[in-house]
C-alpha positions in Angstrom: 113.7 115.5 80.3 116.4 118.0 81.2 119.9 116.7 81.6 120.8 115.9 85.2 117.3 115.0 86.1 117.6 111.3 85.7 116.8 109.1 88.7 116.1 105.3 89.0 112.4 106.2 88.8 112.7 108.1 85.5 115.0 105.4 84.1 112.3 102.8 84.9 109.6 104.8 83.1 111.9 105.4 80.1 112.8 101.7 80.0 109.2 100.6 80.1 108.1 103.3 77.7 105.5 104.7 80.1 104.0 108.1 79.2 104.9 110.6 81.9 106.1 114.1 82.4 108.7 115.5 84.8 108.0 118.7 86.7 110.9 120.5 88.5 110.1 122.8 91.4 112.2 124.8 94.0 111.0 124.6 97.6 113.0 124.5 100.8 112.9 120.9 102.0 112.5 122.0 105.6 109.4 124.0 104.8 106.3 123.1 106.8 103.3 121.9 104.7 105.8 120.8 102.0 103.3 118.8 99.9 100.9 121.7 99.6 103.7 124.0 98.6 104.8 121.5 95.9 101.2 121.4 94.6 101.1 125.2 94.5 104.4 125.5 92.8 103.2 123.0 90.1 99.8 124.8 89.8 97.8 121.6 90.5 95.2 120.7 93.1 97.0 119.2 96.2 94.8 116.1 96.1 96.6 115.1 92.9 100.0 115.2 94.5 101.0 112.1 96.5 103.7 111.4 99.0 105.4 108.1 99.5 105.7 107.0 103.1 107.8 103.9 104.1 106.1 102.0 106.9 106.7 98.9 109.0 103.7 96.6 108.9 104.2 93.7 111.3 107.9 93.8 110.7 107.8 94.1 106.9 108.5 97.4 105.1 105.6 98.6 103.0 105.2 101.8 101.0 102.0 103.9 101.4 101.3 106.4 98.7 98.8 109.0 99.9 97.7 112.5 99.0 99.7 115.3 100.5 96.4 116.8 101.7 96.0 114.2 104.4 97.7 111.8 106.7 98.2 108.1 106.5 95.6 106.0 108.3 98.0 103.4 109.8 95.1 101.0 110.8 93.7 101.1 107.3 97.1 100.4 105.8 97.7 97.4 108.1 94.2 96.1 107.2 94.9 96.6 103.4 97.9 94.3 103.5 96.5 91.8 106.0 98.5 93.0 108.9 97.8 93.9 112.5 100.0 96.9 113.2 101.6 99.6 111.1 104.0 102.4 112.0 106.1 104.8 110.1 109.6 103.4 109.4 112.7 105.0 110.8 114.1 107.6 108.3 117.4 105.8 107.9 115.7 102.5 107.3 113.4 104.1 104.7 116.4 105.7 102.9 118.5 102.6 103.0 115.7 100.4 101.7 114.6 102.7 98.9 117.9 104.3 97.9 116.2 107.7 98.1 116.4 110.6 100.6 113.4 111.7 102.7 111.5 114.3 100.7 112.5 112.5 97.5 111.3 109.0 98.1 109.6 107.7 94.9 107.3 104.7 94.8 109.2 103.8 91.6 112.7 102.6 91.0 113.4 101.7 94.6 116.6 99.9 95.5 114.5 97.1 97.0 111.0 96.7 95.6 108.6 97.0 98.5 105.0 96.1 98.8 103.0 99.2 97.9 99.5 100.5 98.7 98.1 103.4 96.7 95.3 105.4 98.2 92.2 104.7 96.1 91.6 108.4 95.6 94.3 108.4 93.0 92.0 106.5 90.7 89.8 109.6 90.5 92.3 111.5 88.4 93.6 111.0 84.8 97.2 111.6 86.2 98.8 112.0 89.6 102.1 113.4 90.8 104.7 111.5 92.8 108.3 112.1 93.6 110.7 111.4 90.8 113.3 110.2 93.2 114.9 113.5 94.3 113.8 116.6 96.0 112.7 119.2 93.5 111.3 116.9 90.9 107.9 115.3 90.5 106.6 112.8 88.0 103.2 113.0 86.4 101.7 109.7 85.2 98.5 107.8 85.0 97.5 106.0 88.3 97.0 102.8 86.4 100.7 102.9 85.3 101.8 103.6 88.8 99.8 100.6 90.0 101.2 98.4 87.3 104.8 99.4 87.8 104.7 99.0 91.6 102.3 96.1 91.6 100.4 98.2 94.1 97.1 97.4 95.7 94.6 100.3 96.0 92.7 100.9 99.2 91.4 103.9 101.1 94.5 104.4 103.4 94.5 108.2 103.7 92.9 109.7 106.8 90.4 112.3 105.5 
């Protein structure tokens, strides 16, 4: 890892001795189709790059990790955690709860560990890419390690 790239997410991986790689990239955070641009910058298929979305399911914050190629199916997310209604959380609420800024929210090393649902498509790949906890840096790790570290459940929560 390059000096200055440490985040709570990378610190967690190092502490737990989890095999991973970091991948820096340089993209304007305001660009439309940001996730697809990240995948292109990294030279990987976009279905292997996942975004972390903080949601509110029946009043409880929950993280959904879905491919950048699609949208989150809010009804499927609510069902996956035994809830009735899900909505995206307010940006400031998401940033406060995770300790990360939008565009750099990692499912790992959050300020408050939130229930997490990983889209089951992640299990189709040997490794997936998620935010390392800041804009411009992705983590590559095995989906099984992501599930173990976040205590995530897997379910088809991406709208295809």
